[in-house]
N, C-alpha and C positions, 0 to 999 in steps of 0.2 A: 661089025663091032657095034654094041649099041651104045647110048651113052645115056644117064639118067641125068635130068635135073631135079634138084631139091629147092623145095622152097619152104620157108619157115612160117610159122603160126600167123604171124599176120598178115602175109601173103595168102597162104591157104586158106584162110577165114576171108578175106576179100575175095578169092577165087570162087568160094561158094557160096558169097553174100550172106553166111551167117554171123550173127553176134557171137560174141566169144564164149559165153556162158551155154549157147546152144552148140555149138562146134564142139566142144567138150563133153557134153552131153550125147552128140550124136556118136562121139568116138566111145563113151560107154555103153551106148545101145547096139553097138555094132553097125551103127551108118555110115561111119566114117574109120579108115582104117586109123590103126595108132601111128604115131610117128617113130621113124628110124633114128637110132641113137648114132649120132657122128663123131661123139668125142665124151667127155664125161660129164660136162655140161651144155651139152649141144645136141638138140632133135631137128628134124625136119621132117619133111613128107615129099614123095617122089611124086612131082607134078603130074606124070602120066597117071596115076592111082586117083588122084584129085580129078583131074578130067574125065577118067572114066565114070566117076560117082556121079559127076557134073551130067554128063551125057545120058546117063541112066533117068536122073530124074527129068531131062529134057522128054527123054523118050517116053517118061511118064511111068516108068518102073514102080512095083508096088515096093513098099518097106521092106518085105519079106525077098523078094527079087534081091534089092541093094545089099540087105544082108548077106545074102550069097555071093554076090559080087566082093563085097568087103573079104568073107571067108576065103575066096578063090584068090584074092589079092595076097592076104596074109600067107597062105599056103605057097604062093609063088615066090614068095620072099624066102620062106623056110627050105624051098628048094634049093634056089640059091647059094644060101648060107651051107646046105649040105653038099654044094658042088654040083650039084644040078641043072637042068636048064629051066627055065621059067616059060 
């Protein structure tokens, strides 16, 4: 059984090294995944998704490649929500 760690916005921002405005701009541009809703007023990011983005940046991936990674992360979430395997 796989376990998932969620991190809140401040930790996700610190992990990426991005200031708040750039962090949310990157989400809007598809360069970071959107948060997961945990409750009515609570969101967080799967730490594994943020780690994957950081690794892609370290590897020198292009913005287009990072956008594709984010699209794949979102598709994996949707598959989990539909009852499939990610």
